[in-house]
PLY file of the C-alpha trace (Angstrom):
ply
format ascii 1.0
element vertex 202
property float x
property float y
property float z
element edge 201
property int vertex1
property int vertex2
end_header
55.58 -15.59 182.20
53.92 -19.02 182.73
52.48 -19.78 186.16
53.65 -22.82 187.60
51.34 -24.94 189.70
52.48 -26.79 192.92
50.78 -30.08 193.94
50.39 -30.58 197.84
50.66 -34.09 199.02
47.93 -33.72 201.45
49.11 -37.14 203.00
52.22 -35.20 204.28
50.45 -32.08 205.48
51.01 -31.01 209.17
48.05 -31.59 211.18
46.34 -28.70 212.60
45.95 -29.42 216.24
42.25 -29.68 217.60
41.21 -28.54 220.80
39.83 -31.50 223.00
35.87 -31.53 223.66
34.85 -29.84 226.87
33.41 -32.67 229.20
29.63 -32.71 229.29
29.27 -31.95 232.86
25.48 -32.28 233.03
25.56 -35.89 231.36
28.46 -36.94 233.43
26.65 -35.80 236.70
23.47 -37.70 235.66
25.69 -40.88 235.28
27.68 -40.51 238.17
24.38 -39.80 240.28
23.17 -43.43 239.30
26.45 -45.05 240.61
28.52 -44.69 237.43
31.89 -44.74 238.74
33.56 -44.18 235.20
31.57 -40.96 234.98
32.56 -39.52 238.14
36.37 -40.45 237.29
35.77 -38.06 234.27
34.20 -35.32 236.72
37.17 -35.88 238.76
39.56 -35.45 235.81
38.01 -32.11 234.88
37.42 -30.61 238.26
40.59 -31.64 240.16
43.14 -28.81 239.10
40.64 -25.87 239.85
39.69 -27.55 243.23
43.12 -28.13 244.28
44.10 -24.59 243.41
41.13 -23.39 245.38
42.11 -25.15 248.29
45.93 -24.45 248.31
45.15 -20.89 248.27
43.64 -21.25 251.73
45.73 -23.67 253.31
49.21 -22.49 251.73
50.64 -25.86 251.96
50.69 -28.44 249.02
50.63 -31.81 251.04
47.61 -30.39 253.06
45.98 -29.38 249.83
46.26 -32.60 248.18
44.76 -34.51 251.21
41.77 -31.79 251.63
41.35 -32.04 247.81
40.71 -35.95 247.71
38.56 -35.56 250.96
36.55 -33.03 248.79
35.86 -35.45 245.99
35.37 -38.39 248.38
32.41 -36.58 249.98
31.13 -35.51 246.64
31.14 -39.20 245.57
29.09 -40.15 248.26
26.51 -37.33 248.26
26.39 -36.66 244.50
22.96 -38.04 244.18
21.81 -35.27 246.70
23.24 -32.52 244.26
20.03 -30.39 243.50
20.00 -29.21 239.70
22.58 -31.99 239.05
24.66 -30.72 235.92
23.55 -27.23 236.22
24.57 -26.55 239.82
27.57 -29.28 239.95
30.53 -26.91 239.92
29.33 -24.25 242.61
28.15 -27.33 244.69
31.51 -29.01 244.54
33.22 -25.81 245.47
30.76 -25.47 248.47
31.94 -28.82 249.70
35.66 -27.79 249.20
34.74 -24.16 251.01
33.20 -26.17 253.95
35.97 -28.72 254.39
38.89 -26.21 253.92
37.27 -23.94 256.63
36.79 -26.93 258.92
40.41 -28.13 258.27
41.78 -24.56 259.17
39.56 -24.17 262.35
40.63 -27.51 263.40
44.22 -26.68 263.24
43.57 -23.29 264.46
46.51 -21.66 262.58
47.64 -19.91 259.38
49.71 -22.63 257.46
53.09 -21.17 256.04
53.97 -22.12 252.63
56.54 -24.80 253.13
56.44 -25.85 249.42
56.75 -23.59 246.10
53.83 -23.73 243.58
54.96 -25.70 240.60
55.32 -23.47 237.60
55.98 -24.64 233.93
58.21 -21.89 232.47
60.89 -21.83 229.77
64.30 -21.35 231.52
65.82 -20.39 235.05
65.36 -16.59 234.59
61.78 -16.92 233.89
61.25 -19.34 236.45
62.48 -17.26 239.24
60.64 -14.03 237.88
57.38 -16.56 237.94
57.78 -17.74 241.16
58.25 -14.27 242.67
55.47 -12.73 241.16
52.99 -15.50 241.59
54.23 -15.95 245.52
53.81 -12.15 245.67
50.10 -12.41 244.82
49.85 -15.63 246.70
51.05 -14.01 250.01
48.71 -10.93 249.24
45.45 -13.09 248.75
46.17 -14.96 251.70
45.86 -11.95 253.82
42.42 -11.23 252.88
39.42 -11.75 255.40
38.01 -15.52 254.61
34.78 -14.18 252.30
37.01 -11.67 250.53
39.57 -14.16 249.82
36.82 -16.62 248.37
35.46 -13.90 246.18
38.81 -13.19 244.48
39.65 -16.86 244.12
36.42 -18.04 242.66
35.83 -15.02 240.38
39.11 -14.17 239.00
41.20 -17.47 239.23
38.37 -19.89 238.86
36.39 -17.88 236.75
33.00 -18.25 238.43
30.23 -15.64 238.10
28.57 -13.90 241.15
25.54 -16.15 241.30
27.68 -19.18 241.53
29.69 -17.84 243.97
26.90 -16.73 245.98
25.89 -20.46 246.23
29.38 -21.34 247.19
29.60 -18.94 250.34
26.10 -18.48 250.81
25.82 -14.87 250.15
23.72 -12.48 247.90
25.08 -11.24 244.66
24.86 -7.74 246.27
27.07 -8.80 248.95
29.43 -10.50 246.49
30.01 -7.22 244.84
30.80 -5.30 248.09
33.23 -7.92 249.08
35.04 -8.14 245.59
35.23 -4.16 245.78
36.77 -4.42 249.38
39.17 -7.20 248.27
40.43 -5.56 245.50
40.96 -2.39 247.39
43.07 -4.22 250.11
45.03 -5.89 247.24
45.68 -2.61 245.48
47.19 -1.42 248.97
49.07 -4.38 249.62
50.66 -4.98 246.09
51.38 -0.99 246.14
52.86 0.02 242.93
53.19 -3.27 241.21
52.40 -3.38 237.48
49.18 -5.41 236.62
51.25 -7.99 234.57
53.67 -8.76 237.39
50.71 -9.71 239.69
49.49 -12.66 237.90
0 1
1 2
2 3
3 4
4 5
5 6
6 7
7 8
8 9
9 10
10 11
11 12
12 13
13 14
14 15
15 16
16 17
17 18
18 19
19 20
20 21
21 22
22 23
23 24
24 25
25 26
26 27
27 28
28 29
29 30
30 31
31 32
32 33
33 34
34 35
35 36
36 37
37 38
38 39
39 40
40 41
41 42
42 43
43 44
44 45
45 46
46 47
47 48
48 49
49 50
50 51
51 52
52 53
53 54
54 55
55 56
56 57
57 58
58 59
59 60
60 61
61 62
62 63
63 64
64 65
65 66
66 67
67 68
68 69
69 70
70 71
71 72
72 73
73 74
74 75
75 76
76 77
77 78
78 79
79 80
80 81
81 82
82 83
83 84
84 85
85 86
86 87
87 88
88 89
89 90
90 91
91 92
92 93
93 94
94 95
95 96
96 97
97 98
98 99
99 100
100 101
101 102
102 103
103 104
104 105
105 106
106 107
107 108
108 109
109 110
110 111
111 112
112 113
113 114
114 115
115 116
116 117
117 118
118 119
119 120
120 121
121 122
122 123
123 124
124 125
125 126
126 127
127 128
128 129
129 130
130 131
131 132
132 133
133 134
134 135
135 136
136 137
137 138
138 139
139 140
140 141
141 142
142 143
143 144
144 145
145 146
146 147
147 148
148 149
149 150
150 151
151 152
152 153
153 154
154 155
155 156
156 157
157 158
158 159
159 160
160 161
161 162
162 163
163 164
164 165
165 166
166 167
167 168
168 169
169 170
170 171
171 172
172 173
173 174
174 175
175 176
176 177
177 178
178 179
179 180
180 181
181 182
182 183
183 184
184 185
185 186
186 187
187 188
188 189
189 190
190 191
191 192
192 193
193 194
194 195
195 196
196 197
197 198
198 199
199 200
200 201
Protein backbone atom coordinates (compact mmCIF):
# COMPACT_ATOMS: atom_id res chain seq x y z
CA UNK A 1 0.00 0.00 0.00
CA UNK A 2 1.45 3.32 -1.03
CA UNK A 3 1.13 6.42 1.08
CA UNK A 4 -0.13 9.40 -0.84
CA UNK A 5 1.21 12.74 0.21
CA UNK A 6 -1.03 15.79 0.10
CA UNK A 7 0.41 19.18 -0.64
CA UNK A 8 -1.03 22.02 1.42
CA UNK A 9 -1.42 25.41 -0.15
CA UNK A 10 -0.27 27.61 2.74
CA UNK A 11 -1.57 30.73 1.02
CA UNK A 12 -5.13 29.39 1.39
CA UNK A 13 -4.83 28.07 4.93
CA UNK A 14 -7.30 29.42 7.47
CA UNK A 15 -5.55 32.09 9.53
CA UNK A 16 -5.30 31.44 13.24
CA UNK A 17 -6.77 34.36 15.20
CA UNK A 18 -4.18 36.16 17.28
CA UNK A 19 -5.21 37.69 20.59
CA UNK A 20 -4.55 41.42 20.70
CA UNK A 21 -1.62 42.59 22.79
CA UNK A 22 -2.70 43.97 26.18
CA UNK A 23 -2.14 47.71 26.44
CA UNK A 24 1.08 48.91 28.06
CA UNK A 25 -0.63 50.72 30.94
CA UNK A 26 2.56 51.99 32.65
CA UNK A 27 3.95 53.32 29.37
CA UNK A 28 0.66 54.96 28.42
CA UNK A 29 0.33 56.57 31.85
CA UNK A 30 3.84 58.02 31.62
CA UNK A 31 3.03 59.52 28.22
CA UNK A 32 -0.39 60.79 29.30
CA UNK A 33 1.17 62.46 32.36
CA UNK A 34 3.20 64.64 29.98
CA UNK A 35 0.04 65.74 28.14
CA UNK A 36 -0.10 63.06 25.43
CA UNK A 37 -3.80 63.04 24.48
CA UNK A 38 -3.50 59.96 22.27
CA UNK A 39 -1.96 57.94 25.12
CA UNK A 40 -4.80 58.93 27.43
CA UNK A 41 -7.24 57.96 24.68
CA UNK A 42 -5.78 54.45 24.74
CA UNK A 43 -6.12 54.33 28.54
CA UNK A 44 -9.71 55.47 28.14
CA UNK A 45 -10.44 52.69 25.65
CA UNK A 46 -8.80 50.06 27.88
CA UNK A 47 -10.54 51.09 31.10
CA UNK A 48 -13.91 52.45 29.93
CA UNK A 49 -15.97 49.26 30.20
CA UNK A 50 -14.83 48.15 33.68
CA UNK A 51 -15.21 51.66 35.12
CA UNK A 52 -18.67 52.04 33.56
CA UNK A 53 -19.68 48.62 34.91
CA UNK A 54 -18.44 49.54 38.40
CA UNK A 55 -20.43 52.80 38.37
CA UNK A 56 -23.55 51.11 36.97
CA UNK A 57 -23.63 48.56 39.80
CA UNK A 58 -23.83 51.49 42.21
CA UNK A 59 -26.16 53.96 40.51
CA UNK A 60 -28.31 51.33 38.72
CA UNK A 61 -29.26 53.68 35.90
CA UNK A 62 -27.52 53.56 32.53
CA UNK A 63 -27.78 57.26 31.67
CA UNK A 64 -26.47 58.31 35.08
CA UNK A 65 -23.68 55.72 34.82
CA UNK A 66 -22.63 57.11 31.43
CA UNK A 67 -22.50 60.67 32.78
CA UNK A 68 -20.58 59.67 35.91
CA UNK A 69 -18.10 57.59 33.89
CA UNK A 70 -17.35 60.50 31.56
CA UNK A 71 -16.82 62.75 34.59
CA UNK A 72 -14.44 60.18 36.09
CA UNK A 73 -12.22 60.14 33.01
CA UNK A 74 -12.31 63.93 32.77
CA UNK A 75 -11.14 64.17 36.38
CA UNK A 76 -8.47 61.52 35.71
CA UNK A 77 -7.17 63.42 32.68
CA UNK A 78 -6.86 66.64 34.67
CA UNK A 79 -5.09 64.94 37.59
CA UNK A 80 -3.08 62.17 35.91
CA UNK A 81 0.24 63.90 36.58
CA UNK A 82 -0.48 63.52 40.31
CA UNK A 83 -1.02 59.72 40.11
CA UNK A 84 1.62 58.39 42.52
CA UNK A 85 3.45 55.36 41.19
CA UNK A 86 1.99 56.10 37.77
CA UNK A 87 1.54 52.83 35.83
CA UNK A 88 1.74 50.53 38.86
CA UNK A 89 -1.10 52.31 40.68
CA UNK A 90 -3.13 53.78 37.82
CA UNK A 91 -6.01 51.28 37.82
CA UNK A 92 -6.71 51.44 41.61
CA UNK A 93 -6.27 55.23 41.39
CA UNK A 94 -8.87 55.41 38.61
CA UNK A 95 -11.29 53.24 40.59
CA UNK A 96 -10.72 55.53 43.59
CA UNK A 97 -11.82 58.51 41.50
CA UNK A 98 -14.85 56.52 40.32
CA UNK A 99 -15.67 55.49 43.89
CA UNK A 100 -15.48 59.04 45.27
CA UNK A 101 -17.44 60.61 42.42
CA UNK A 102 -20.11 57.90 42.51
CA UNK A 103 -20.58 58.27 46.26
CA UNK A 104 -20.88 62.06 45.85
CA UNK A 105 -23.52 61.63 43.16
CA UNK A 106 -25.54 59.21 45.31
CA UNK A 107 -25.30 61.47 48.35
CA UNK A 108 -26.36 64.47 46.26
CA UNK A 109 -29.36 62.64 44.89
CA UNK A 110 -30.05 61.11 48.31
CA UNK A 111 -31.93 58.21 46.87
CA UNK A 112 -31.55 54.70 45.48
CA UNK A 113 -31.91 54.93 41.73
CA UNK A 114 -34.12 52.21 40.31
CA UNK A 115 -32.97 50.22 37.32
CA UNK A 116 -34.92 51.92 34.55
CA UNK A 117 -33.07 50.35 31.66
CA UNK A 118 -31.94 46.78 31.23
CA UNK A 119 -28.26 45.94 31.03
CA UNK A 120 -27.50 44.91 27.45
CA UNK A 121 -26.26 41.32 27.25
CA UNK A 122 -25.13 39.75 23.98
CA UNK A 123 -26.64 36.27 23.65
CA UNK A 124 -27.51 33.95 20.81
CA UNK A 125 -31.31 33.78 20.82
CA UNK A 126 -34.48 35.10 22.53
CA UNK A 127 -34.73 32.24 25.03
CA UNK A 128 -31.10 32.62 26.10
CA UNK A 129 -31.57 36.40 26.23
CA UNK A 130 -34.48 36.16 28.67
CA UNK A 131 -32.61 33.69 30.89
CA UNK A 132 -29.44 35.76 30.85
CA UNK A 133 -31.25 38.98 31.70
CA UNK A 134 -33.15 37.36 34.54
CA UNK A 135 -30.05 35.81 36.12
CA UNK A 136 -27.98 38.98 35.66
CA UNK A 137 -30.74 41.18 37.10
CA UNK A 138 -31.12 38.84 40.10
CA UNK A 139 -27.44 39.20 40.95
CA UNK A 140 -27.57 42.91 40.14
CA UNK A 141 -30.40 43.38 42.63
CA UNK A 142 -28.71 41.27 45.31
CA UNK A 143 -25.45 43.22 45.09
CA UNK A 144 -27.30 46.54 45.16
CA UNK A 145 -28.76 45.62 48.57
CA UNK A 146 -25.32 45.26 50.18
CA UNK A 147 -23.87 48.04 52.37
CA UNK A 148 -21.61 50.37 50.34
CA UNK A 149 -18.23 48.94 51.43
CA UNK A 150 -19.35 45.33 50.99
CA UNK A 151 -20.77 46.20 47.57
CA UNK A 152 -17.44 47.74 46.59
CA UNK A 153 -15.47 44.66 47.63
CA UNK A 154 -17.73 42.27 45.69
CA UNK A 155 -17.74 44.40 42.52
CA UNK A 156 -14.03 45.17 42.56
CA UNK A 157 -12.87 41.64 43.41
CA UNK A 158 -15.27 39.28 41.66
CA UNK A 159 -16.45 41.41 38.75
CA UNK A 160 -13.46 43.66 38.05
CA UNK A 161 -10.71 41.28 39.21
CA UNK A 162 -8.76 43.52 41.59
CA UNK A 163 -6.80 41.97 44.45
CA UNK A 164 -7.24 42.91 48.12
CA UNK A 165 -4.30 45.33 48.10
CA UNK A 166 -5.73 47.21 45.12
CA UNK A 167 -9.22 47.22 46.62
CA UNK A 168 -7.77 48.65 49.83
CA UNK A 169 -6.37 51.58 47.85
CA UNK A 170 -9.75 52.21 46.24
CA UNK A 171 -11.87 52.25 49.41
CA UNK A 172 -9.08 53.22 51.84
CA UNK A 173 -9.20 50.03 53.95
CA UNK A 174 -6.52 47.61 55.14
CA UNK A 175 -6.32 44.12 53.61
CA UNK A 176 -7.60 42.50 56.80
CA UNK A 177 -10.68 44.70 56.70
CA UNK A 178 -11.18 43.80 53.03
CA UNK A 179 -11.24 40.09 53.92
CA UNK A 180 -13.83 40.69 56.65
CA UNK A 181 -16.00 42.76 54.30
CA UNK A 182 -15.74 40.05 51.65
CA UNK A 183 -16.78 37.32 54.11
CA UNK A 184 -19.77 39.33 55.31
CA UNK A 185 -20.82 40.30 51.79
CA UNK A 186 -20.67 36.71 50.51
CA UNK A 187 -22.70 35.55 53.50
CA UNK A 188 -25.40 38.15 52.79
CA UNK A 189 -25.42 37.30 49.09
CA UNK A 190 -25.86 33.59 49.85
CA UNK A 191 -28.85 34.44 52.03
CA UNK A 192 -30.39 36.74 49.42
CA UNK A 193 -29.81 34.39 46.49
CA UNK A 194 -31.19 31.46 48.48
CA UNK A 195 -31.10 28.14 46.71
CA UNK A 196 -29.86 29.43 43.35
CA UNK A 197 -27.20 27.35 41.66
CA UNK A 198 -23.86 29.16 41.27
CA UNK A 199 -24.07 29.15 37.48
CA UNK A 200 -27.46 30.88 37.68
CA UNK A 201 -25.97 33.87 39.47
CA UNK A 202 -23.46 35.09 36.93
